[in-house]
N, C-alpha and C positions, 0 to 999 in steps of 0.2 A: 597303486596300481602300477602306473607305469612304468615299474622293474620287471614285469614280464613282458619282455618284446615279442616272443611265439607270438602268444594270445592278442597283441594288440597289432599286430602282420593278421594273423588270421581274422580280427570281428574287421577289419578294415578290408582284406577282402571282402569278406562276406560282405560288410557295406556299400562295397564298389559293386558289387553281383544285387542287390536288395534293389541302388538307384536302378539300375538299369531293368532290373524286373517292373518298376513303378512305373516308370515310365513309358513302355512297352504297354502296359496295361492302361497308359491314360492317352495315350495317343494313335495306339494302332491296333490291339484286341478288340475281340469280335465281341467279347461279355461288356465292354465296354460301348459300341458301338450306339445303342440307343439313346445314351445320355450324353454321348459326344451327337449325334446328330438331334437333339433339343437345343442343346444348346448355340450349333450351326444355326438353325432354325429361328434363334431367337435372337440374333447378330445378324442376319441378311436386310437389306435392303428394303424399307418398308414403303409405300406408293402410296400418294398424299390426295390421289383422287384424280387431281389435275393434268395429268402425264407427267411429273415430278417423284423422284423419289427424296427419303431421308435415311442418313443413317442410321442404326441405332443407336445403343448409347455406350458410350465408349466401354462403360466394364463388360458388357457382352459381347462388343468387338474382338476386344483383349483377352477375355475368356475362350472365346474361340481359337483364336491363333495358339492359345494354350495346348489346348487338348490337340491338336493337328500339328505341331512341330513338334517330334524331339529333341531338337538342339533349345528349343522355346522351356518345352516345361522339363527337363533334366537338369538346369539352373536352378532351378527353382525344388525338384525334388533331393541336386543335391543340397543344397541348401540344408534345410532338415536332417539329411540324412549325416554331414559332415561334424553339422551343431549337437546330434544326440551323440555321435560316436565320441566327439571330445569331451562332451558333458559324462559319459560313460568312462572314458579313459581317466577324465584327470579328476574324475568323482567329485567336480564343483559346478555349481549353475554356470549358467556363460552371464549372470552380470555379476559375479567375481573376475570374471576374467578380466589379464592385463591385455595392452595391449598387444604383446605380444604372440596371445592364444590366438587372439582374434585372425589375427595377419593370417598366423598356422590354419586360421579356420576356412581363412578366404580361398589360400592356395589348396589347399584341399577340395570345398568346393569347387573351384572351379575347375582343378582337374580332373577330377570326376566325372563333374560333365563334359566337359569334354573326351575325353573317353568312352561315357555312352553314349553321346552322340555320334562319334567317327564311328563306333561300333556298327551305331543302327543303320547310318549311311551304308557301309562297307556288308553287310549279314544281310540288309534289304534292299541291295541293289539287284539287276536281275544281270542273270549270269551273262558273260562275254560271250558275242556273239559267234559263231564257229565258221571260218571260212567254208564257201563251198566251189569244189571243184571240179571243173566241169571239161571233160574230153568229148572233145565233138570229132566224129570219126566218118567219114563218107563212106555210105552203103550203096553204091552207084555198080 
């Protein structure tokens, strides 16, 4: 499989775009908003009845952060995507990979995650403010 370089590049680019899409689906799309809202509800502070509150259990707080932060979730989505890509490209199970392939997997998932999160920051940011030029005239 490694001999077909154009196919590997094409599938690698498709994997990066798929990571971007799945990350957006998890963190921002309206279709998954009810799931995010339910998860965020589980992660809120819980009143004790005596005027104090307790934190939700750590797994709920971690999951709530994961579904609201594209930087956080892109790491995990990229880890799955990169591992799946290298498994397909090499035709070998990750259990049989040598350390150099694991290192390549780490580089791939970190680069993909950074590209996706940076693109999300850039694409989701508000447009720049246009300066307003006002000319004052004396109408006396």
